[in-house]
C-alpha positions, -999 to +999 in steps of 0.1 A: -668-012+045-654+010+072-630-017+084-615-020+049-610+018+046-591+018+079-570-012+068-561+006+035-552+038+054-529+018+077-512+002+047-508+036+030-493+050+062-469+021+064-458+025+028-453+063+032-431+058+063-411+032+044-406+056+015-395+083+039-370+059+055-356+050+021-353+086+011-335+095+043-311+066+038-304+077+002-298+113+014-274+101+041-254+080+016-253+108-009-239+131+018-213+105+027-201+100-008-200+138-014-179+144+017-157+115+006-152+130-028-144+164-012-119+148+011-102+131-019-098+164-037-085+181-006-060+153-003-048+158-039-046+196-034-025+192-003-002+167-021+002+191-050+011+220-027+036+200-007+051+188-040+055+224-053+069+236-020+098+211-023+111+225-056 
């Protein structure tokens, strides 16, 4: 009985660490896409200001 409990605990620990890894990867990809979006809007803003300065 004790052996099975230990085995289940190891499995649960493995699954929890896998979930944490996935959450970290998701957070990193969300940060990347957010900064990409921010960079895109800065690019548009700079283009607009350069455009207005020419006229």
